[in-house]
C-alpha positions, 0 to 999 in steps of 0.5 A: 671241617673234617673230611672223609676220603673213599677210593676206588682202588681198583684204579691205579689213578685213584691210588695216586690221587688219594695219596696226593690228597692225604698229603695236602691235608697232613701238611695242614694238619687237618683231620680226615678219615678214609674208608678202611680198606683204603686206609690199609692200602694207604699206609693210613690204618689209624685213620681208617673207618667204616661207612657208619663212622664216616656218616657220624663224624665227617663234614664232607666226603671226597669219592676218587673214582668214576661216576660209577665208584660215586654212585655206589658210595653215595647210597650210604649217604642218602638223606644225611646232608653231609655233601659228596665231592667226586674226584674223576678217574673214570671217563665221562664224569658228569658226576665225578666232575672234578678232574684229578689236576683240579684236586689241589684247587678243589681243596683249597675252595673247600678250605676257604668255604668257596663252594656251592651244595646242590640237592639232587632229587632221588627216585624211590622204587617199590617192587610189588608181587601179588600185592606184597612188597618185595623190594624197595630202592633208591636211585640217584641216576635212574631205575632201568627194566631190560631184558635179557639178550636171548629173550623176546621183546617185552610187553610194558604197560605204563601208568601215570597217576594210575591212568594207562599212558602207553602199551608197547613192546620193546626192550625195556624201559629208563626211568631217570632223574635230571641227574641221570639224564646225561647217562643211559637215558641220554644213550637211549635218545632221552633229553638233557635236563639241568639238574641243578634247576629242574626237578622232574621224572624221565620216562626213556623207552629202550628200542621201542618196537614203535615209530611214534613212541618218544621219551616223556618228561614228567612232574617229580610229584606224579606216581609211576606204574609199570607192569611188565609181560615176558616169554618167561625168561628173565627180566631185570630190574636195577637201580643205580646199575647195583641192585638187580631184582628179576621181574616175573609177569604179573609184578609191579613197579611203582616209582616216584621222586623220593622223600630224601635227596643226596648233597654234591659240592659244586665249585662255583667256577663251573656250570651244569652246561660248562660240565656237558659242553667239556664232557660231550665235546660240544664246543 
């Protein structure tokens, strides 16, 4: 199988790990590509490829960095069915759950066809203004609506399947996938959901001014509509921390389970709960 490497060169350790991967491929005379900027830095210019070439030619992709690197890179491969393997040189690393000292083991397991591919659900968001769609995006982790620090609390109306479900004031709202349940939503008090088993949508308020408002878990088949009112200052909507759009009073955000999925390589020697236990230091 032909691999491709994507490397966060802002992290020195990622560069070192990438060199080890290159050495492993070359010793075994394996075909591989490297994202062109990283290829130049690694002295592998002849193997350099842009994302379109990687998408055309690679059988699997190794992303060396943190979860942010994985999220940013993964958007190039939504719906492609090319599986992604994350090597963690960040902090927690729920998406990049293979540690750097496990790199060679992971490469050998893939070479021996000893791995699993998980299909992760995505969110699809649509931003409407005056009944006209002005933006759409996908999210693997979450879509977040948040106020600026110097603005007042937001007034948020939450509809599910066109039925008004809640009307509250707070700092914002997180709409997350099960994959994103261990990210920002968790920090805001949301539950952990096993993305390997369950397709669902999490709705987690951010600092609601309400004693009784709690996170909700709904079916991935349901559709959410959100209306936000503010004091006229900036409100942002952001998919996976990478695409920020200004939301003004009167705008409506529609969110549902997407028609595209992302393929992720998982090694068979760990479960989701093993990862949670190790990353959260639970036991």
